Phi, psi and omega in degrees: 000124183298148184290339184278353182250121180221152173284154181296330182278351180228080182291152180295146180301134178081358180285160180277340182289141177216150180284128178246118182267127183242166181286336184272000181157191181287150179285174178236151182287153176292156180273175182298330181275001178088007181283135179257150172252142185241149178292147178241159180301136180094001177103161179082182180232163178210173180282153179299135179091356180239031180286131180288140181292141178285145179279136181295158181299317182294316179297320178296319178296313180297322179296317180292321177297316179296320179295317179295319179297316180296318180296315180295318179295316180296320179296323179292316184286346180280345184265122182301323180295323177295319178296324178299312182284328184284321188242309190291315180295311176299323178297319180300311181291324178296315178294321179297314180295319179298324179292336179286345184256032173293130185296139177237164180255030180296143179285130180294151180251134180232125175281138185229133172246116183252120178236018177241140181246020182281178186285346185266359179292315180301310177300325178297312182292321178295322178295322178293320179295333181280352187287332358266160179198140176265126183258138177241111183281129179226157170273170188299311184298316180295320180296316180296318180297317181293327176296313182290333178278352181082010181276343174232138178275322183210148178229135175267125178251121175260101189282163171301139182091008180298315182297323177295323179293327177293317179297330178278357179086008180224076182298139184232120171225169179229147173247126177258125180252148176287172180303133175063024177266157181235155179302142180234207185292335185296328182297316181293323180294315180296319180297318181292319180293317180296321177295325178294330177296325182283317184276347182082012180254113179294145183287316183067191178298129185245129171280083186263137176235128178283129182242119177271166177300120180048057187286153174252331180222167175288154182305320181291329176290323178296323178299323176296312181298319181297317181294314181294317181293328176297317177293323177297316180300321178294312181294326177297317178298310183297314183295313184289323176297317180297317180283351172294349177286359181300324178295321177294321177297316180297322180293318182288328180275347179087006180280338179295313176300325179293323177297321179291321178293334180284356175116351180278136176281167180294324177297323178292324178296314179296317179297320178298318178290326177295318177296321178298320177299317179297317180296320179295317178296321178295321177296318178297319178296316180299320181291312185289314180289325178294318180295317179288334175296325177294336179269003175112002179288122185276069184294333184263011183296327179267001181100152180298317180301321181296315179292317181297323180295317179294317181292313183297316179296321178296322180291322177299315178297317181295320178296319178297316178296322179297317178295322179296316179294320179296327182287339184242022170235165186241340183227156176301327179295319178296318183289328177293315178297319179294323180298314180295318182293310183295316181297318181292315180295317179298322179291319180295316180292323186279354177092025179284328184269333181206155177297143180292348180294339184268359181256160179301159183298327180297316179292332176295327176282322178296332181301337181294346177280353183260134175295336178296323177302313183286330175296316178292328178292321176297321177293317181299316180296329181285315189265337179266323184250014169074048177289183002279169180145205185303322180301329181279340190299317179301314180294318179296319179297320179294320179296317177296323177294321174305309182297319182294311183293312181294319179296320178297317177297321179294318178297320177297321178290323180292332180296339177296333183260004180296137180297000000 
C-alpha cells in the first residue's frame, strides 16, 4: 500500500492533518498541506475565516412565523371553494346592499303632535308641507310610544301657547328624537318656516342639507357605508373563524408535528396562523370595499387612516375570536358550525342587518357585547364626526381588547392539543 494513501480516520504519522469533530456533523480529515476545515452553523464544514453569521433569535422567529403565514394563506387561496366563500359571496352581498341605497326623491315624513289651537298652527303646518314634507298627525301618547318602539325617528311637538310665542316674535316648538337619533333635515326646515311666520316671508321649497358635526359624508351616504361595513364585519367573523380550523387540519394530516420537528415552536405555529387570518381578512376587505367603491360608496371620504383604523381594529377582534373558537373546539366540523353561529349572532346583535334604533332599548345595550357593534361605532365616529382621531379611539380600544382577551383564551385552549 503506497505511503501517500491513508484513510481519514487513520492519518499518517507526523502529518499535519487531524480529524476535527464538529457540532454540525462529522469532522473531515486534514489535507496534505495541513489545512483544517471547521464546522459552521447549520452543519457541514467550511474554511477558516468564512464562517456564515448566525441568525438572531428574533429574526429567526419572525422568519418562521412569516413562512407559516405565507404557506397557510397560499394554501387557502388555492382552493376554489375557499375563494367562493372568501370573495364571491361577500362581493355579492356588498353589491346587493349598495344597490338598495340608490338615492330617491321621496318626500320626507314628519310626525306632528299639535296641542295649540291658536291662529298660527295652520300657517306652520302649511309652510312645512310646502318645503315639501308629508305630515302625520298623532296624539301625545301614540307619538311617545312610537318613538320608544323605533317606529318614528323624530316627532314635532307644537306646545300650547305656540301662537302666542309667534306673536311675541319668538316661536317655540320642540323636536323629540328617538334613542340614539341625531338631528336631520327636519330641524332646519322647521326653523326656516317658524322664522317666516315672524317675518311674514313664506319659506316655500327649501334646499335643506343635514350637516353632522365635522361630517365626512352626507347622511344618506353614511347609511350605505354602515350597511356594507356591517355585512363585511359579519363575513370577516364567519370567514376567519372557519379558517381557524387550519390548526385542526394540520393536526389530523400530521403536518403540525413536522412543523415542530423542523424547528418551529408551537407558539410560532399559532402566531403564523393568526397572521394568515389577518391577511385573509384584509384581502376580503379590499375586495368588498373596493367593489362597492366602484358603485359609488365614498370609502375614502374620511381619509385612508380613518378607514384603515376601523378595518384593522375589526380584523384584530375577529382574529382573536377565531383563535378562541379554535381553542375550544376539537374538529373542523365543529369550528365551521361555530363560525356560522357566532358570526350571525354577533352581526344581528351588533346592528349589521338593521339599525339598532328599531330594537328595544335593552337589546341596544346588549349590542355592546358584540364586536360588530364596535366595528360600526368606529366607522360612525370616522365618517360622522370626522375621524381619524380621538372619536375613534374608544371603539378601536374595545376592538383591540376583544382581540387580546379572546386570542389569549384561544391560545390557552390550543395548548391543550400541543404535542
